[in-house]
C-alpha positions in Angstrom: 11.0 -12.9 4.2 12.3 -9.7 4.0 11.6 -7.1 6.7 12.6 -3.8 6.7 11.6 -1.0 9.5 12.0 2.3 9.7 10.2 4.5 11.9 8.2 8.1 11.2 7.7 10.3 14.1 6.8 7.6 16.7 5.5 4.9 14.4 7.0 2.0 13.7 6.5 0.7 9.8 7.8 -3.0 9.5 7.7 -3.1 5.1 7.5 -7.0 4.9 8.0 -8.9 1.6 7.6 -12.6 0.7 6.0 -14.9 2.3 5.2 -15.1 5.6 4.8 -18.4 6.7 5.8 -20.6 9.4 9.7 -20.6 9.1 9.7 -16.4 9.7 7.0 -16.1 11.8 9.1 -15.4 15.3 12.2 -13.2 13.3 9.0 -10.9 13.0 7.7 -11.0 16.7 10.9 -11.0 17.9 11.4 -7.6 16.2 8.2 -6.1 17.4 8.6 -7.0 21.1 12.9 -5.9 21.2 11.1 -2.3 19.6 8.2 -2.8 21.9 11.1 -2.9 24.7 12.4 0.7 23.8 9.1 2.0 24.4 7.5 1.6 20.8 3.5 1.1 21.2 2.3 2.0 18.0 3.1 -0.3 14.3 2.2 -0.7 10.8 2.6 -4.2 9.0 2.8 -2.8 4.9 2.3 -6.5 3.3 2.3 -4.7 -0.4 4.2 -7.0 -1.2 3.6 -10.3 0.7 2.6 -12.7 -1.3 1.5 -15.6 0.4 0.6 -16.1 4.1 0.1 -19.4 5.6 -2.0 -19.9 9.2 1.1 -18.7 10.7 1.8 -15.9 9.9 -2.2 -14.9 10.2 -2.0 -15.9 14.2 1.5 -14.3 14.0 -0.4 -10.7 13.5 -3.1 -11.7 15.8 -1.0 -12.3 18.0 1.0 -8.9 17.7 -2.1 -7.1 17.7 -3.1 -8.9 21.1 0.0 -7.7 22.5 -0.1 -4.3 21.0 -3.3 -3.4 22.0 -1.8 -4.9 25.1 0.6 -2.0 26.3 -2.6 0.0 25.2 -0.8 0.5 21.6 -2.3 -0.7 18.1 -1.7 -2.2 15.0 -2.7 -1.7 11.3 -1.8 -3.7 9.0 -1.9 -2.5 5.0 -2.1 -3.3 2.1 -3.7 -6.2 1.6 -4.0 -8.2 -2.1 -5.1 -11.0 -3.5 -4.9 -14.7 -1.5 -3.4 -12.3 1.5 -6.3 -10.2 1.9 -8.6 -12.6 1.0 -7.2 -15.1 4.2 -8.0 -12.0 6.3 -11.8 -11.4 5.2 -12.6 -15.2 5.6 -10.9 -15.9 8.9 -12.4 -12.1 9.7 -8.5 -11.1 11.2 -9.7 -8.1 9.3 -12.2 -7.6 12.0 -10.3 -7.7 14.5 -6.6 -6.0 13.5 -7.4 -2.8 11.6 -6.8 -2.6 8.6 -5.9 0.0 5.9 -5.8 0.4 1.9 -1.7 1.2 1.4 0.1 2.7 4.5 -0.7 6.5 3.5 -3.7 5.4 5.0 -2.7 3.3 7.8 -1.1 6.2 9.2 -3.7 8.8 9.1 -5.5 5.7 10.9 -2.3 5.1 13.8 -2.8 9.4 14.3 -6.7 9.4 14.6 -6.2 6.5 16.9 -3.2 8.7 18.7 -5.7 12.1 18.9 -8.9 9.8 19.7 -7.3 8.8 22.8 -5.3 11.6 23.5 
C-alpha cells in the first residue's frame, strides 16, 4: 500500500494505491490522526488506484469517517471501482461515508459542505 498526502487549501487528499488490507490500516489511521492533530478535518481518500480492500480496510474507512465527523469534519471516498465499489455497496458503507466518482467531484462535495455549514 502506498499513501501519498497532498493538501489543497485546507483539504487533505490521501491518494491510496495497492491493497487496503489488515496489515496496512494502522499506517493509514495514524497518518489521519497526525493530520487531525494539526487541525485538519476535511479529507478525501482517493481510492482509484486501490485494487483490493478487505473488511479491515473498510473498517478503517468507517472508523476514520466517524472520528473525522465527530470533530466537525468530512471524509469523502473517491474513485471506487471494481471490488472496492462492490464492497461499499454490499455493506451499505456508501450510505454512511460520502462517495464521489472522482477526486474533482469529491472536492466539490467537500466545498459545498463547507459553504452549507458556514
